[in-house]
N, C-alpha and C positions, 0 to 999 in steps of 0.2 A: 541302559539306565544312566542318567546323567551323573557326573561327578559333582561334588559339593565344594564350593570355595567360600570361605568365610573371610571377609575383609574387615579388619579391625583397625580403626584409625582414630587419631586425636592428637593431643599434646600440642606442642608449639606450632602456632599457625605459620611461622616463617618457613617451615618445611612443606607447606601446602599439602597437608594430608588428604584433603578432599579432592583437590584438583589432580594430584598425581595418581591417586587410586582410581578416580573416575576415568582416567586415560586408559587404564588396562581392563576395565570391566567388559567392553565389547570384545576384546581379544579372548578373555576367558570364556565368554558365552559362545563365541565362534568355535572354541575348542572343546565344547561339550560340557561346560560347567554351568550349574545353577549357582547364582551368586547371592550371598546374603551380606549386607553391610551393617556393621555395628559401630556406633560412635563411642566406643569405650570397651573396657575389658571384662565387664560383668558376665558376658556370655561364656567366657572361659570356665566359669564355675558350674556351668550347666552341662552335666555329663550326657544328658539325653541329646543335646545338640552336638556336643563335641564328638560323640561316638559316630556321628554321620559325616563328619568333615574330612575331606580328602586333602585339602590345602588351606592353610591359613596364610593370608597376605596381610602383613602388619606394617602400618606406618603410624607410630605412636611415640613421639619424641618427648624425652625429659618428663615422663610421667612416673607414677608409682603403680604397683600392682599388689592387690591383696593376696594373702597366703592361699586362700581357697581358689582364687583365680589362677594363680601360677600353678598350683597342683593340678588343676584341670587341664591347663595347656600342656604341662609336662606329661601328664598321663596320656593325652591324645598323641603327642609326638612319639613317646615311647612305644605306643601301640601302632604306629604307622602313618599318622597324619603328617603331611609335609608342611614346612614353614618357609616362607620367602619374604624378603623385604629389602629395603634400600636405605642407605645413609643412617641418620639418627633415628629413623622410624623403627629400626630393628637393633642397631648397634649402640644406641644411646637412649634406651627405653626405660629400664627399671633399675636404676643404680641402687635401689634399696634391697635388691634381691640377688645375692651372689650366685644362687643356683641358676637363675636365668642367664647371667653372664657366662657361667660355665657351659650351659647348654648351647648358647649362640656362638661362643668361641672367639669373640672379638668385642672389645669395648673402645668406643671413641675416647681419646685422651686429649686431642689437640688438633687445631687446624692452623697452619702457619699463615701469617698475615703479610700484608704489604709493608713496605718501608713505613715506619711510624710517621714520617713527614707527609706521606700521601693519604693517610687515613682521615675519614670524614665522619666516623661514627655510624656508618651504614653497614649492612650485611656485606656489601662489596669490599669492605676492608679486608675480608678473608678470601677474596677471589684472586687466585694466582694461577699462572699457566703451569701445567705439569703434564707428564706423560704417564700413561698406564701401560705397563709392560705385561704381555701375556707370557706366562711361564711355559716351560717345556711340557709340563703336565696339562696346562690349559690348552695347548695347541691340539691335543688329542681328545679333549673332553667335549661332550655334545653341547655344552653351554657356550663354549668359546671357540670351538673348532672353526677354522676358516677366518677368524678375526685377527687382524694385525694389531700391533701396538697403536695406541691412539692418544691424541692430545685433548686436554680439557682446560677451560679457564673457569674455575669454580673452587669450592672448598676442597682442600686436599687433606683427607683424614689420616692422622697418625693414630693407628689402631694398636692397642695392647692385645696380644693373641698368644696362642700356643701351637705346638707342633702337631696337634691332632687335626688341625684344619687341613683340608685339601685345597691348596691355594692355586687358583686359576690365573690370577693377575696380581701384580704388585705395583707399588709406587714408592719412589724414594724422595724423602724430604732432604733438600739440599741445606747447606749452611750459608746463611747470610750474615753480614756484620752485626745485625741487631738480635740474632737468635741466641738462646741460652745454651744450645747444644753445640758441640765442636767437631762433629763428624756426621756424614750423611747417615740417615736412618731409613731402612726399607721396611715397609709394612704391607700386609695383604690389602688389596683393593677389592678383589672378588674371591670369595671362597665358598666351599661347601663343607658340610659336616654331617656325619651319620650319627644319630642319637637314638639308641634303641633300634626300633624298626623304622624310625622316621628319618627323612632327609631334610636338611636345612640349607638354604641358599641365601647368601648375603652379598649385596653390591654396595660398597662404600660410596661410589658416585651416585648422586641422586638428590642433591640439595634442594632443587626446585623443579618446577614443571619443565622449564626449558632444557634441563639436563636429562631428565628421564625421557623426554621427547626426542633427544638428539641421538644420532647413530654414532657408534654402535651400542650405546648404553641401552636404548630401548630394546633392541634385539636380544641383548644379554639378559635383561630382566624377563622378557617374554619366555625365552628358553629356560631360564632359571626357575620360573614358576612351574612350567610343565615338567621339568626334571624333578623338582621337589615333590610334586603331588604323588599321593599314594598310587 
């Protein structure tokens, strides 16, 4: 019997929710999933659908969620549905719902920008070079095992989080002359979280299609989806 993957996408178009999720649909199907795509969160309130879902893949940035929709999503995860996502599509989704933030385990707070003199008002103002460091735990985890530290030039998420996360990789915000903070800050870049009977996987890297297409980010997301699934 096939597993069921529900892809929920929407929100800010700058994160390319359609293009990035379309990239992974063939992978899911090749790995035994039937896929259903929804352009919003109304489906979360449908218990008859959610009871059949093994994996939710969400890319839905800077949106809101209705109480009944969140309760449906939460109920599914507590009962064993897995959830996976990347960047703002999962870590900057529903600022109106503290219980969602609690469940996901990390909230986008900031992305450091270029020198103000170099900014042009485009998304690229926030694209900076940085390194993703695999943790000791991450070196033995099936999602990141065999992957070495890697470099990106994209948004570097400063994530507010807690110690319940199982952190597979981190990234450190340095201090530049124009920054408000005065010492380096390390935040999770890739993490998992057990919530009830459900597994949650989050990759902070994933700002646009070219990032989720790149290696090793693509492999990490693919492994993360399979790991999270019921």
